[in-house]
NUNUKOL-932014 format. One record per residue (C-alpha): x, y, z; residue in three letters. Coordinates in steps of 0.5 Angstrom, whole numbers, plus 2048, in hexadecimal, padded with zeros to 3 digits. Each point is the difference from the previous one (the first is absolute). Example, Ala and Ser with C-alpha at 12.3 -4.5 7.8 and 13.67 -1.06 7.14 Angstrom:
// NUNUKOL-932014
8197F7810ALA 8028077FESER 
END
This chain:
// NUNUKOL-932014
79E7FE7F5UNK 7FF7FF807UNK 7FF7F9802UNK 7FA7FD805UNK 8057FA802UNK 805804805UNK 803807801UNK 8088017FEUNK 803802807UNK 8077FF803UNK 8048017F9UNK 806805801UNK 7FF8067FBUNK 8058007FBUNK 807803801UNK 7FF8067FCUNK 801808800UNK 805801804UNK 808803800UNK 8047FA7FFUNK 807804802UNK 7FD803806UNK 7FD7FA802UNK 8077FC800UNK 803803807UNK 8067FC7FFUNK 8018037F8UNK 7FE807802UNK 805800806UNK 8057FE7FCUNK 7FF8057FBUNK 801805805UNK 8067FD803UNK 8047FF7FAUNK 7FE8077FCUNK 803807802UNK 7FB804803UNK 8008057FAUNK 7FD7FA7FCUNK 7FB7FE805UNK 7FA8047FEUNK 8017FF7F9UNK 8017F8800UNK 7FA7FF805UNK 7FB8047FBUNK 8027FC7FAUNK 8007FA804UNK 7FA801803UNK 7FD8027F9UNK 8027F97FDUNK 7FE7FD806UNK 7F9803800UNK 8007FD7F9UNK 8027F9801UNK 7FA800805UNK 7FB8027FCUNK 7FB7FB7FDUNK 8028027F9UNK 8077FE801UNK 7FE7FA803UNK 7FC7FE7FAUNK 8058027FCUNK 8057FA803UNK 7FA7FB7FFUNK 7FF8027F9UNK 8078007FEUNK 8017F8803UNK 7F97FE7FEUNK 8028027F8UNK 8077FE7FFUNK 8058027FBUNK 7FF7FD7F9UNK 8057FF7FBUNK 8008027F9UNK 8067FD7FCUNK 7FD8037F8UNK 7FB8057FEUNK 7FA7FE7FBUNK 8047FF7FAUNK 8057FC803UNK 806805802UNK 8047FF806UNK 7FE805805UNK 8027FD807UNK 7FB804804UNK 7FC7FF807UNK 7FA803801UNK 7FE802807UNK 7F9801804UNK 7FF808801UNK 8017FF807UNK 8077FD800UNK 8018077FCUNK 7FD804806UNK 8047FC805UNK 8068017FCUNK 7FF8077FFUNK 7FF802807UNK 8067FD802UNK 8048047FBUNK 7FD807801UNK 8017FE808UNK 8078007FFUNK 8017F9801UNK 8057FF7FAUNK 804807802UNK 8047FE807UNK 8088027FDUNK 7FF8077FFUNK 7FC804805UNK 801801808UNK 7FE7FA804UNK 7FE7FD7FAUNK 8017F8802UNK 7FC801807UNK 7FB8047FCUNK 7FF7FB7FAUNK 8017FA805UNK 7FA802804UNK 7FC8017FAUNK 8027FA7FDUNK 7FD7FD806UNK 7FA804800UNK 7FE7FF7F9UNK 8027F8800UNK 7FB7FF805UNK 7FB8017FAUNK 8037FB7FBUNK 8077FD800UNK 8007FE7F8UNK 8018077FEUNK 806801805UNK 8047FC7FBUNK 8028057FBUNK 800806805UNK 8057FC804UNK 8047FF7FAUNK 8008067FDUNK 802803807UNK 8067FB800UNK 8038017F9UNK 802807802UNK 8077FE803UNK 8027FB7FBUNK 7FF8057FAUNK 804805804UNK 8067FC7FFUNK 8008037F9UNK 7FE807800UNK 7FE8017F9UNK 7FB7FB801UNK 7FE803807UNK 7FF8077FCUNK 7FB7FD7FBUNK 7FC7FB805UNK 800803807UNK 7FC8067FFUNK 7FB7FB7FDUNK 8007FB805UNK 7FF805806UNK 7FB8037FCUNK 7F9801804UNK 7FC8007F9UNK 7FE7F97FFUNK 8008007F8UNK 7FD7FA7FEUNK 8027FC7F9UNK 8067FE7FCUNK 8048067FDUNK 8078027FFUNK 802803806UNK 8018077FDUNK 7F98007FFUNK 7FE7FE807UNK 7FF804807UNK 8027FA804UNK 8017F97FFUNK 8007F9804UNK 8057FB801UNK 8017F9800UNK 8067FB802UNK 8027F97FCUNK 8057FC804UNK 7FE7F9800UNK 8007FA7FBUNK 7FC7F9800UNK 8077FD801UNK 803804806UNK 7FA803803UNK 804804806UNK 8077FE7FEUNK 8008057FAUNK 8077FF7FEUNK 7FD7FA7FDUNK 7FD8047FBUNK 8017FF7F9UNK 7FD8067FDUNK 8058027FBUNK 8028087FFUNK 8048017F9UNK 803807800UNK 7FD8057FAUNK 8048057FCUNK 7FF806805UNK 803800807UNK 7FB7FD805UNK 7FB7FD7FCUNK 7FF7F87FFUNK 7FB7FB7FDUNK 7FD7FB805UNK 7FE7F97FEUNK 7FD7FC806UNK 7FA800805UNK 7FE802807UNK 7FC7FB803UNK 7FC805805UNK 7FF8077FEUNK 7FB804804UNK 7FC8067FDUNK 8027FF7F9UNK 7FD8067FDUNK 805805804UNK 8048057FCUNK 8067FC801UNK 8047FB804UNK 8067FE803UNK 8037F97FEUNK 8067FC801UNK 8037FD7FAUNK 8077FC7FEUNK 8058057FCUNK 8067FE7FEUNK 803803807UNK 7FC7FC804UNK 7F9801803UNK 7FD8077FFUNK 7FB805801UNK 7FC8037FAUNK 7FA8057FFUNK 7FB7FD7FCUNK 7FA8057FDUNK 7FA7FE7FEUNK 7FF8057FAUNK 8068037FDUNK 8038077FFUNK 7FD8007F8UNK 7F97FE803UNK 8017F87FEUNK 7FE7FB805UNK 8067FC803UNK 8007F87FFUNK 7FD7FE806UNK 7FC7FA7FFUNK 7FB7FE806UNK 7FF7F9800UNK 7FB7FF805UNK 7FE804807UNK 8017FC806UNK 7F97FD804UNK 802801807UNK 7FE7FE807UNK 7FE808802UNK 8038077FDUNK 7FB7FF7FAUNK 7FF8077FEUNK 8078007FEUNK 8037FD7FAUNK 8067FC800UNK 8027FD7FAUNK 8057FC7FCUNK 8048047FBUNK 8057FE7FAUNK 8058047FDUNK 8027FF7F9UNK 8058067FEUNK 7FD804805UNK 804807800UNK 802802807UNK 805805803UNK 8057FE805UNK 800802807UNK 806800804UNK 8077FC7FDUNK 7FF7F97FDUNK 8017FB805UNK 7FD804806UNK 7F97FF7FFUNK 7FE7FD807UNK 804806803UNK 7FD8057FCUNK 7F97FE801UNK 8017FD807UNK 7FE808803UNK 7F97FE7FCUNK 7FF7FA803UNK 802803807UNK 7FA8057FFUNK 7FB7FB7FEUNK 8027FB806UNK 7FE807804UNK 7F98007FDUNK 7FF7F9801UNK 801801807UNK 7FB806800UNK 7FB7FD7FCUNK 8007FA804UNK 7FF805807UNK 7FA8037FCUNK 7FD7F97FFUNK 8017FF807UNK 7FD807802UNK 7FA7FF7FCUNK 7FF7F9803UNK 800802807UNK 7FC8067FFUNK 7FB7FC7FDUNK 8007FB806UNK 800805805UNK 7FA8037FDUNK 7FD7FA7FFUNK 8007FE807UNK 7FF807803UNK 7F97FF7FCUNK 7FE7F9801UNK 7FD7FD806UNK 8007F9802UNK 7FF7FC806UNK 7FD806805UNK 8058067FDUNK 8048037FBUNK 8067FB7FDUNK 805805801UNK 7FF800808UNK 8017F9800UNK 8067FE803UNK 8027FB7FBUNK 7FE8047FAUNK 804806803UNK 8067FC801UNK 8007FD7F8UNK 7FE8087FEUNK 806802805UNK 8057FB7FDUNK 7FE8027F9UNK 801808801UNK 8077FE803UNK 8027FD7FAUNK 7FD8067FCUNK 803805803UNK 8077FD800UNK 8007FF7F9UNK 7FD8077FFUNK 806803805UNK 8057FC7FDUNK 7FE8027F8UNK 800807802UNK 807800804UNK 8037FD7F9UNK 7FC8067FCUNK 804805805UNK 8067FD7FEUNK 7FF8017F9UNK 800807802UNK 805801804UNK 8078027FDUNK 8047FD806UNK 8057FA7FEUNK 7FD7FC806UNK 7F98007FDUNK 8027FE7FAUNK 8047FA803UNK 7FA7FE804UNK 7FC8007F9UNK 8057FA7FEUNK 7FE7FB806UNK 7F9803802UNK 7FD8007F9UNK 8007F87FFUNK 7FF7FF807UNK 7FA803800UNK 7FE7FE7F9UNK 8017F9803UNK 7FC801806UNK 7FA8057FFUNK 7FE7FC7F9UNK 8007F9804UNK 7FC803805UNK 7FB8037FCUNK 7FC7F97FDUNK 7FF7FD808UNK 7FE807803UNK 7FB8017FAUNK 7FD7F9800UNK 7FF801808UNK 7FD8077FFUNK 7FB7FD7FAUNK 7FE7FB806UNK 7FE805805UNK 7FB8027FBUNK 7FD7F9800UNK 7FC7FD7FAUNK 7FF8077FDUNK 808801800UNK 8007FA7FBUNK 7FB8037FBUNK 8038047FBUNK 7FC806801UNK 803801807UNK 8078027FCUNK 8047FB804UNK 8017FB7FBUNK 8038057FCUNK 805802805UNK 8017F9802UNK 8017FE7F9UNK 8058067FFUNK 8047FF806UNK 8067FA7FEUNK 8018057FAUNK 806804804UNK 8037FB802UNK 8017FD7F9UNK 8028067FCUNK 806803800UNK 8037FA803UNK 7FD7FB804UNK 8027FE807UNK 8067FC7FFUNK 8038057FBUNK 7FF806806UNK 8037FC805UNK 8067FE7FCUNK 8018077FEUNK 800802808UNK 8057FB801UNK 8048037FAUNK 7FF807803UNK 8037FD807UNK 8067FD7FDUNK 8028057FBUNK 7FE807802UNK 802801808UNK 7FD807800UNK 7F97FE7FEUNK 8007FB807UNK 803806804UNK 7FB8057FEUNK 7FA7FA801UNK 8037FF807UNK 801808801UNK 7F88007FEUNK 7FE7FB805UNK 805802805UNK 7FC807801UNK 7FB7FC804UNK 8047FC804UNK 7FF800808UNK 7F98027FFUNK 7FD7F9800UNK 8037FA803UNK 7FD7FB7FBUNK 8038047FAUNK 807800803UNK 7FF7F8801UNK 7FE8007F8UNK 8068057FEUNK 8047FB804UNK 7FE7FA7FDUNK 8008037F9UNK 807802802UNK 8027F9801UNK 7FD7FE7FAUNK 8048057FCUNK 8067FD803UNK 8017FA7FCUNK 7FF8027F8UNK 8047FA7FEUNK 7FA7FB800UNK 7FB806800UNK 7FC7FE7F9UNK 7FC7FA803UNK 7FD804805UNK 8008077FCUNK 7F8800801UNK 8017FF807UNK 805806801UNK 7FC8047FBUNK 7FA800804UNK 803801807UNK 8038067FCUNK 7FA8027FEUNK 7FC800807UNK 806803803UNK 8008067FCUNK 7F8800800UNK 801800808UNK 805805801UNK 7FC8057FBUNK 7F97FF804UNK 804801807UNK 8028067FDUNK 7FA8037FDUNK 7F97FC802UNK 7FC801805UNK 8027FC806UNK 7FB7FB800UNK 8017FE7F9UNK 808800801UNK 7FF7FB807UNK 7FB7FB7FCUNK 8058007FAUNK 8067FE805UNK 7FC7FB804UNK 7FD7FC7FAUNK 8068017FAUNK 806801804UNK 7FF7FD807UNK 7FD7FA7FDUNK 7F9800804UNK 7FC7FF7FAUNK 7FD7FA7FCUNK 8007FE7F9UNK 7FA8037FEUNK 7FD807801UNK 7FC801806UNK 8057FD804UNK 803806804UNK 8017FF807UNK 7FC802806UNK 801807803UNK 8018057FAUNK 7FC8067FFUNK 7FC7FD7FAUNK 7FA8047FFUNK 8058067FFUNK 8047FD7FBUNK 7F97FE7FCUNK 7FD807801UNK 8068037FDUNK 7FF7FC7FAUNK 7F98027FFUNK 7FD8047FAUNK 7FC806803UNK 7FC8047FCUNK 
END
């Protein structure tokens, strides 16, 4: 209805109807850089199809609906029978179905699979982040199951299937499955060796009965879970299916769903096992070693997921500033706002470039790349996920009061932003994991130094930062108390080295001046004078 009191003007149009992949120059360039030429045309087409879907009004509405209608736990049916099911809004299934059919659970068996899948995960997570949890765990379960070829033969084709087969049934009757993970318990949290869940061997080889609980088990409607429990030989990894081969339900008592800050579309639950049937994965007493490859893959997804949130936040901020006028001109042309937007754009691009470099390392057969992942994954997980929250908050502020209103989508990004820093090991866990690798795995440090060394001599600020980092690395005896400081420095040096090699000069110059050269304040928008900030902002802008 028209109003006689005023005309609505100077309101930016919604950022909709665009290709999320093609509009992200840093991501598109990374795909071109890391894939062999013979795969590029196919990869670009599949990623642009997903990008157009992600930028559509329909997909954006699915994201809103999935979060406004969170999952509902049904412990019993109308007759009092225990069923332990979770109902999701149809929008959740559409989001999850699109992710699966687009290959976001299929990286391990196709050429360039991790780069293609990583780019797709970064694109589609910008629509809605919660459904990325089962996508990530399903993808990451493959290397753990490969420790048992018999299990892998059954489950891997279903895990990597590009068919979304909704509903709980035996795996033999499904064309695709989803997986979850259950590691932490009330008394231990990240200290999984304190777990008390017991695993009692059954008559058949490799079969056990589990009794105990898991304090944080996400996506409880998945078809199977990798969990840790105490077997006679020590902490061991097990596969717990929701439905047994005969069609009966395994004992998987969902006590309640967590009421979380964000990630509200995704069900995170507390579950109890009571003589729950399980199949051992790997040897007894080697549970952490068996499941660690799954953890590493999900940690990379935390980096990719944070990079996705950061990219969407900066895209919204730049879009708003490009269409909003104040004090005689567009916000994007105001020098101080340009400084803020450029600073945000640098953070986003550095996160994307690092995440995709790690995805490419997963595709590599080279020993150096495998060693690099051991250090670079926890380093990136520590730093990129930590930068996500302050960056998202600053991007929200660029929209002013409009950004604080739920309809803008920015509050959902902000609520989601701390999650990846907590899940799969919080900041201290990541920092100490880096320290452990430095002390025990010299090849990992060699690979890391080789990687950053490829840019040595190209920028004096990067060279100075590498020298300072080497000074820190020279003393590992007292490193624990300064582990965060060291890992932060390693992350910035690694990001800087990648940008110097691959980003446009104006991006690399601004990053090195601020993050490595020390000419930067404690808040975003404090980049030094003399940089080409307009070019940095324009690079981050979505063109439709």
